[in-house]
N, C-alpha and C positions, 0 to 999 in steps of 0.2 A: 304281700310278703315276697321276699326275695329268696328263691329256693334253687339250690343246685342239685342236679341229678347226675350221678356217676353211673354210666352204663346206658348205651343207646339201643339195647335190644328191645324186644317186644314190650317188656315190663316198663323200661325207662321211657320208651316212646309213648305208650298209652298214658302213663302217669303225667308226662309233660303236657300232653294234649288236654287232659282233664284239668290240671292246675291252671293252664293258660285260659281255659274257658271260664275258670273261676277268678280271672283277672290277676293271677299271681305273675310275678316276673320270674321266668325260668331260664336257667343256664344248663345246658345239657353237655356233658363231657364224655367223649369216647376216643379210644386210641386207634380205632379202625377208620381209615380214610374213606373207604367205600360206604361204611355205615353212616358216617357224618354227611356224606354227599346225599345219601338217601333221605336222611332226616331233614335236610335242607328243603326237600320237596314235600315231605310228609308233615313236618311240624315247622312251617315257615316262621311262626312267631316266636319260636324259641331261639335264644342265643346259643350258638353251637361252638364248641371248643374241641379241636383235635389235639388230644393230649392223654397221657397216662395219669389217671386220678390218684394212683398210688405214689406219685412223686410230689414232694412238698412244693417244688417250684411251679408245678402245673396248677396246684390249688392256689398258690400265691399269685399267679398270673391273673386269676379272675377276682382277686381280692376277697377270698373266702371269708375273711374275718368280718366282712360287712354283711354277710348273709344271715337270714333268720333261721334257715334250716338246710340240711343236706340229706339226700337219700342215696345210700350206697346200694345200687340196684343191679350190679353186675351179676353174671351167672357163676361167679367164683366166690366162694365163702371167704377164702383167705384174702382176696382183694377187698371184699366188703369190710372185713375186720380192720385191715390196714387203713383204708380210707376213713373209717369211723374214728380210729385212734388219732390219726393225723388231724382230722377235722376238729376233734374235741381238745386235744392237747396243744396243738400248734396254732390253731386259729380260734379256739374258744367258741365254736358255733353253738348257739343256744339249744338247738334241737337236731339230734342225729338219729336218723332212722336207717335200719340196715336190713336188707333182704337175706333171709336164711334159705339157702338152696337145699342143703342136706339136713334133714331133721336131726341127724346124729350130732350135728355141730351146734345145735341150738343153745346148749349150755354155755358156749363161749360168748354168745352175744349179750354181754352185760355191760354195766358201767365201767368195768375194768378195761374194756376195749373201747370205751367211749360211746357205746350204744345206749341211747335213751329208750328206744322202742324197737325191738326186733320184729320183723315182718315174716312170719312163717306160714305160707299157704297150707302145707300139710297139717300143721297144728290147728289152724283156723278151721279147715274143713273137718278135721276130726272132732273138734268141739261142736261144730254145727250139726254133724251127723249124730253125735251123742245127744245134743239138745233135742233132735227130732224124735229119738227113740226113748228118751227118758223124761217124759213130761212130768213136771212137778219137782224136778231136781235142778239145783242151781249149777249153771255151767259157766266157766270162765271163758270169755271170748278173747281177751288179750289183757296184757299187763302194761301199766304206764310207769316207767321209771322205777320199778320195784316198790312203788309207794301206793299204788291204787290199781284196782282191777275193774274192768267192765264185765259184768255178769248178766246172764239172762235166765229167766225162769218162765215156763208156761204154767200158769196158775191152775191148780186143781181145787176141788171143793174143800180140801183140808187146809188150804193156805189161810192164815190169819188175815190176809189182805182182802179176801173176797167179801164184798158187801160193805166195805168201809171206804171212806174218802181219805185222801192224804192228810187233810186237816185233823182227822180223828185219830190218826196213828201216832204212837209214841216212837218216833224214829231214833235209831241208834245214832250216836255221834259218828261223824265221818261216813255217813251213808246218804246218798242222794239219788232220787229217781231221775232217770235220763229220758225215757220214752216208754210209751205203752203201745203195743202193736195189737190192733183189734180189727177183725174183718177186713184185712188188707189195707187198713189206714194206720198212719203213725200219729199218735196223740202226744202232745207236749204236756207233761204233768203239771197240774195246777193244784191249789189247795182243795178245790171242790171235785177233783178227778176221783172217781170211784173205780173199784176193781171188780172184774167179772171172771167167772170160771172160763178158762181158755185164753185169757189175755197173755200176751207175751210181754214181760216186764223187763226192761233194761235198767240196771242201776250201777252206780259207781260206788265202790266200797274200798276202804283201806284194810290192810291185813288184820289190824287189831279189832276191827268191827265186823270181820267176815262171819264169825259164828253167830253173832247177834242178827246180822243181816240174813243169814241162811234160815234161822228160826222164823224170822219175820216173813220171809218169802215163801218158805215151804212148810212151816209148821213142825219141822223135825230138826 
């Protein structure tokens, strides 16, 4: 994939390194000349652009319309919103992800601003903490384009899943098992995968199937 990252701070740098390791083509944009010079040494395989990603001409200069995705990863929420809106409206980038720095601004990071997926570390951490202390409860990890949610449950003995295999379960429509976490291992669900007490189950569910999915996973 061809991916643009706006913001060359710690988040942008680390993300670029990970994506490059996964063989993606990465263009990293930052308006600070010193930062760009440092990135040239730290992330040598990334294409670096010294520019303000909030400006249309800067995004046009890299041919953003040809990219598969962009990540607005600056430390400023206003900048990330502007970048997201320009990417979606001016360049029709298929996938726009934006970093949420201040949780109070999270409600702004929606399709109205061109954001397909908001990335809020505080919200993710809060959900993970909640998941750790509320075994047996369905917890949303993040939302995809307002159309689907990735949820996780640590199964208790009350869960209808325990003792059954996927092939034996009457799954709700628009509900898909993604992974099973067991004894430190990640299992890819198959028809013959069965569920045990203590399993961490990740599932993708749409809003209309959420209640049915909750009953299936938790029994409540």
